[in-house]
C-alpha positions, 0 to 999 in steps of 0.5 A: 512811879516806874509803874505809872510810866510803865502803864502809860506807856502801854496804855498810850497805843491804845489810846491813840488808836482809839482816837479819831484825831492825832494826840499831840505830845510834847517833851520840854527840858525847862531847865531846873530853877537855878538862881545862878543862872543870871539872866537865864534864871527861871523867872526870866524864862517862865513866860517864855516856856509857857508861850511856847507851850500854848503856841504848840498846845500838846494834849500831853507834855512831859518835862525835864528838870523841873522843880515843884515851883516850876511846875506850880508857875506853868500850871498858873500860866497855862 
């Protein structure tokens, strides 16, 4: 995984320079799915997270603290 990230970071400037239009990149700490979060648990936030991502319409998005089920939810919503 570290090699993939390193490769991406090396190739990204080349890709950006080759683009005629801007590349929109977004990073988002979506917070892991914790059932103990009460009203802030993932099932109550996932649509708002998807709405925000749709609003900014990034070309590339990186997420932090995401669990597999959260990525599946976002994949289905987006």
